[in-house]
N, C-alpha and C positions, 0 to 999 in steps of 0.2 A: 504494500500500500504506500502511496506517496507520502513523503514527510509533510506534516502540516506546518504551514507558515502563515502567521496571522499578522496582517498589517495593522498597526495602531491608527485609529482614525479619531478625529475630533468629535464626530457626530455619533451619538448612541441611538440605536433603534428604540431602546427602552424609553428614551425621552419622549418619543411619539406616543407611548402608552401611558405615560405618567398621569395624564389627565383622567384616565379611566383604568385604574389598576386592578379591576375586578373582572372575573370571567366565570361562567358556569363550569367550564371544563378546561383544565390545563393538561395538554398532552405533552409528555416529556419523551422525546425521541422521534426524530424525523426520518427514520428508515421507511421501508415500504409499508410496514404495518401501521406505524404511527401516522403516515400520510393518508392511509386508507381510513383510519379512524377520523382524522381531521376532516376529510372530504365528506364522510358519512354524516358527521355531526353538523357540519356547516350546511349541508343540504336539508337537514331537518330544521334549520333556523336556530339551532342552539348556539349561544355565545361561546365560542371555543378559541383557545389560544394554543398554538404549537410552538415548541422551542426544541432546538437541537444544539448540543455543545460544539458541534463541528458543522460540516455542510450536510445538506439533505442527501440521504442515500449514500453516505460516505463510509459507513461502518460495515456491519455484516451484510447489509443489502447490496453493497458494492462488490461483494466477493462471490457472487452467484455463478452458476454454470450456464447462465443465459438460457435456461430451460423453463418452459411452462409445461409441466408434465404431471401425470397421475402418480408416478412412483411405483412402477411395476414391482420393484423389489420389496416394497413394504408389505405386499401380500404374503411374503414368506414369514413375516413377523406377526401376521394376523391382523394387520391394521386395515381391515376392509373398509371401515367407515371413512378413514382418511383417504384411501384410494378413490372411493366413490365420490367424496367431496372434491378431491383434487381434479378428477376427470370432468366433473360438472363445471368447476371453475375454469379449467382449461378451455372447454367448449364455449363458455361464456366469453372469455377473453378473445377467442378467435373472432367473435361477433362484435364485441364492444371496443376492442383495440386492434382492428385489422391493420392499422398503419404500422404497428410494431410486432404483433404476435402473428406468426405464420406457421402453417403445418410443416413438420419436419419428418421426413422418412427416416426410420431408425432400423438398423440391422444389428442383430445379436449373433455373432459367430459362436458356434457351439462345438466343443471339443470332446464331449462325452455324452452317453445316452442316459445313464441313471444316476450319476453322482449327485448327491444332495437330496434325492427324492425321499430318503428315509428320515433325514434330520429335519426337513422343513415342516412336515405336519406336527412333529413333536414341539417345535418352537411355536407354531401357530397356537397350540392349545396351552402351552406352559409359559411362553415368553422367556424361556431360559436362553442364556447365551452360550456360546461355545466357540471352538475353533472354526473359522469360516470353511465351508466346503464348496467345491465347485458345483454350480447348478447345471444339471444335465438337461438334455432335450425334453425329457418327459415332464420335469418340473416346470420348465419354461413354457411348454405347451399348455399346461394347466393354468399357469398364470395369465397367459395371453387370452385364453378363453374367457376368464373372468374380466380381463381388461376390455375385451370386446363387449361383454355384457353391460359394463358400466359406461363405456365411453364412445359408443358408435355415433352419438350426436344425431339421432334421427336418420342414420344411414349416410351422413355426410363424411364421416371418417371411414376409410376402407377397413375391411376385416384384415386380420393378420394373415400372413402366409408363412409356410414352412418349406424350405428348400433342402434337398439333399446335397451331398458333397459336390457333385459335378455342376449343378446349377449354381451353387454358392460360388464356386471358383470362377465360373463364367460371369457372374454378376459383380464380383469384387476381385478383379485380377490382382495378383500379387499377394493374396491372403495366404497365411500359413497353410501349407498343404496337409497339416494334421487335422484341419477342420472336418467335421463329420456332417454338420447341418448348419443352417442359419434360419433365424426367425426374423420376419419383417413386419413392422407395424408403424403406425404414425403417432407421434406426439407433437409438440410445438416448441418453437424456439423464439427468443426475443433478442433482436440484434442489439438494441440499446436500452437496457432496463432502466438506466438512470433517467432517460428522457421520459419514459412512462411515469416514473415517480414525480417528475416535474409537472406532468399533466395532471396528476392527482392534486398536487399542491395548487396549481392554478385553478382547477375546478373548484376547490374549496374557497380560495380567495375570491373568486368570481361570484360566490353565493351572496356576498354582501359584507358590509363593514363589521358585522358581528363575528367574522372569522379573521383572525390575525395569525401571522406566522413569522418567525425569524430564525435564521440559522446563526451559528456562532453565539448562541445564548444558552447558558447552562442553568439548571435548577440546582442550586448549591446548598440550600438549607430550608428547613421549615420550622416555624416557631409562632406560637400564639395565633394560629389560623392563617398565617401568611407563608407563602413560598417565596424564597428569595431567588430572584433571577439575576444572573451576572452576564453582562455583555462581554464576551471574550475578546472583542475588538477594541472596545474603548475602556473597559474596566468598570463602567458604571453598573449600578445595581438598582433593582426595583423589587419591592415587596408586593406580591400579587395574591389576592384572595381567590379561591376557587371552591366550589362545592364538591367537585370530584377531580382528583388527579389521576390521569391514566399514564402508567409507566410502560412505554413501548421501546425501551432502550436496549432490547435484545440481550447480547452477552453482558452488557453493563447493568442489567436489571437490579441485581443485588447491590451493586455499588450505588446506584441511584437511590434505591430504597434506604440504604444506610445513611446516605447524606441527608435524607429527609426524615430520618428518625425511625425507620422500620428495619429491624435486624433480620433480614430474610436470607435464606440459603436455598433459593429455588433453582439456580442455574448450574449447569455442568457442561459447558460447551466443548466442541471439538474443532480443531483447526482443519480447514479445507484450503488447499492451494491449487493454483492453475498456472499454466504457461500458455502463451500465445506464440505461434510459430509462423514465420514466413518461409514456407517450404512448398514450392509448387508441386513437387512429386507427391508429397503426402496429401496435399489438397486434391490432386487428381485422383489419388487412390481412394479417397473417401467417396468420390463419385456423387457428390451432392447430398450425402446422407450422414447421419450420426452413426458412428460405430460404437455400440454400447455393449460392454462385455465385462467379464471378470478377469482380473489378473490372476497369476498363479497363487497369490496369497489369499484369494477369495474376495478381495476388495473390488467393488463395482467401479469401473472407470469408463471414461468416454473420450471420444475425439470426434470433432466435426468441423466442417468448413464454415467460416463466419467472417464476413467482411473481407474476403480475399485472404484470410489467414486461416490457421487451424487452431482450435482451442483444445487443450488437453487438460483433463482433470479427473478426479480430484482425490486428495488424501483425506484421512479421517483420524486425526491425532488428538488425544485429550490434551487440553491446556488449562492452566490456572489463571493466566493474566490475559484478558482480551486486548490489552494495550500493547502487548509484546509478541507479535506474530509476524513471520515473514516466510516467504517461500525459500526453503533452504536448498543448498546444492544436492543434498541427499534426495530431496523430493524431485529435483530435476532429473537426477539419475533414474529414479523410480519411473518417471514419466517416459523417459527415453527407452527404458527396458520394456515397458508395456507396448510401445509402438513396435519395437523389435519383435515382440511376441506375436503380434497380429500381422505385421508386414515385415518379415525378416530381411527383405532385400532393400529396405529404405534405411539409409544412414542419416542420423541426426547429429548435429553438434551445437554447441551453445551460440554460435553465430546466427543460428536460425531463430533464436528467441528475440522477440520484439517487445514483449511485456510479460511480467510475472506478477501475480498478486495472491494474497492470502487473507483469509478472514476467519472469524469464529462463528460457528453455527450456534444459534441461541437455544440449545437443547436443555431439557430438564436434567437436574442432578439425578444420576442413576447408579452411583457407587461404582464398584469394580465390575463393570459390564463391558463386553466388547462394544466399541463405539458404533459398529455397523448395525446393531440391533436396538440402540436407544431410539425410543419413539420420536418420530418427526411430527407428531400431533401436538396440539396446544391445549392449554387451559388458562382460565382467568381467575386470579386469586384476589380476594377482597381483604384489605386491612384498613383499620381506622388510623388516620394520621392524627386526628384530635376530634373533639366533639362536633366540630363544624365540617370536617373534611374527610372524605373517603378516598382511599387509594385502591385502584384496580391495576394489577400487574399482569402483563401478558407473559406467560411462560411457554416457550416453544414457538412453533409456527414455521411455515415455509413460504417461499416467494409465491408459488402458484395460488395459494389460498388467501392472499392478502385481502381480497374483497370480502370473503366470507368471515375472516377474522375481524375486519373493520365493522361489518354488520353485527356480529355477535357482541363485540365490546360496546358498540353504540346502543344496542338493545339493553344491555346491562346498565349503561349510563342513563338512558332514558327512564329506566325503572327507578334508579336512584333519584332522578330529578322529578319523578311523577309526571312524565310527559309521554305522549304517544308518537310513534313513527308516522311521518307524513309523506316521505318519499322513499321508494324502493330503488335499489341500484343494480339488481341482478341483470337487468337488460339495458341499463343506461350506459350510453357510449362514454368513453373516457377521452377527454381532451381532444386531440387531433383525430381520434377515431370517429367523431361525430360528423356524419355526412361524407365520410371518406369514400372516394370513388372506387368501385370494385370492378369496373369494366372499362374498356377503352373509350367508349362513348361518354361515360360519366366523367372519366378523367379529362377528356378534351373539353367538355363543358365546364368543368371546374377551372381549368387553366385559362379558358377564354374569359371567365368571369373575374378571376383574381390575379392574373399575371401583372397587371398594372404597369405595362411598358417593358417588363422583362421578356427576354426571348423565351420561347417555349421550353428549350432544354434547361435553362436556369430555373424557371418556375417549377418544372417537374422535379428537379434536384431538391428544391426546398419542400415540395409536397412530399417527396419520398422521405426526407429527413425529419419533418415535423408533423406529418399528417396535415389535416386542414387548419391546424394552428399556423401553418405557413402563411395564411392570409393575414394574420395579425403581425407576423414577423415582417412580411413585405410592407405592410402599412407603416411600420416603425422605421423603415429604411429610407434614407435620403438618396434616391436613385441618381440624382444629378452628380453627386460626389462619390458614388460608390465605385469600387474597383476590387478586383480579385486580390487575395493575399499573395504576396510574392512567393512564399514557400509552400503554401497549401492552396492551390488555385481553385479548388472546388468550394472553398469558403471565401466570403468577401468581408471587407472592412465593416461595411454597414450592417451586415448580417451579425457579425460578432458583437458589434456595438449594441444592436437591438437585443441580443441574448443577455448581455451584461446588464442592461437597464431593466429588462423584463423579469429576470430570473434570479435576482439576489446573488450575483457573482461577486465574491469579495476577495478571492485569491486566484492566482493563475492555475492552481490545482483544480479548483472548481470547474474552470472552463475546459482544461485539457482532458480531465478524466471523467467528468460527469455531465457536462453540457454538450460535449462533442465526443467523437470516437478517436480523436487524434492520438491520445495516449495509449488506448487499447490496441490500436493497429501499429503502434511504433512510428507514427509519422510526425515525430518531433525531433528537433535538434536545437542547439543553442540559438541559432539564428531565427528559426521559426518561433521558438518560445519568446525571444526578445520582441518579435513583431507582435505577437498576441499580447504580451505584457504591456506594450505601449498603448494598445487600444483600451485595455482595462484601466491602465494608469491614467489615461486621459479622462475617463469617466470618474474614477475614484480619487483623482488628485494625488497620485503617487509621486514621490520624489525620485531623483535619479538613483539614490541609494536603495530605495524600496524596489524599484524596477530590477536592479541587479540582484537583490535578495530573493525576489520572487522567482527569477529565472534560475538561480542557483539552487533553489529549494526542490526543483523537479528532478527526480532521478532518471537517468537515461540508461536503458538497457543496452543500447548500441549507439554508435555515432554515425549519423547519416552524412555522407560526403556530398550528396547532390541536393539535399534539402527538398526532396520530392516526396 
């Protein structure tokens, strides 16, 4: 994860709230689940305030596998409710966020027939852990039948297929010739999850002035019915009253609770790391699909093409401190070994790595249990902060089910407030998914209506990047003075300026890693970073020293020589 670098500014966002320091609900934690809660409550007309000690979606939510999926492997642990809910939410997101969530063909190469078939039912009924065992064809077939039962989406998602060795090797050239079968089914992927998170934020803010949010603001204490908020950029503080405090700070849940006076021990997360590779040979070998399989140690891993790169993940390592995680060289070796296991003729080296990242899954404390079988489900825990204030803590949860989690917590909050739900979100489009064109004719009609002087290619680029929110971005741009960035020509100066102004960008890291895909794809260099920093600095009033500090704060996996 990028090193956090905070510019000190004279203006505090909290000063804007000082005239009205009360709220019905204070949401602490602006990851995907906190943003979902914020949007849900804002749409109900509830007075809600959200804060995050860093940037939105910069913690655990920034370390995902970019998957929107049912979690076929959770069936082995008996988590049928979670799989059913996840598949339902996956299907909903394909409809409500079509600008970012797309179907992804997935292939499981299988190297045995029966391995794992005896241990799986035992775990389903007992939830006991043990040494991971390889899942054989029979077990995977059973799982995919259940997956089809829950996830066909009215027949819009194809049924799974099973191939023998010969057809598998024809479908995936270069695969390890030890393969005996392959299973093929569909899940979904999300190219830029952080942008979907920003859509949730903007949906909430658009609901009205009763919804407020600020990044780089921490909840640092609670006393006498007041929660102390600290602006991490200016150092200013504000005491805020709230009837309900919702803790959605993920792996930091216990730390947040303790800062506010609740000595909880709910969390027991595990570290998951990923690497992003620029390797055309591996990209071609994936053939447009996710390769989802288990390594020799029984760990489920994946690789798939994404944004002209290949994403590899993930590990599952118990950790104690969510603030101290990184993708280690040992993990890189592990990823390279797993590629060699599936594609033995493809050679990788560290020069192919353009980005690596690591985060902590917000899993419940589970004692001495194999990390792979710790539940990915969630629960909501109620604790009193004082006589006036109730704390609701989210324990667990996964990216795919963020809307369902937000709905569940919101219903609990509404019960605390004695209010009724007025708006449902199950079928409500998210951000740029509203009115997103899904056919060529719809797309041409949208471009004609919203391009506003841009050529069609450029307008389509913005529509693809932001969904229909592109119309707002285009409206914020000064087209007379706009020009392409020198070092990343598919972005423009006015586009970046619009994003900075619209989306609470306060650091270079916010822009590079969460408002754009430049960091993820490795398209950054000292010169391109300096160019971007100057645009942000012009908006935020950075000094020359601050500009240099921001550029030097961004870690580079490799040095680009052509700044392309």
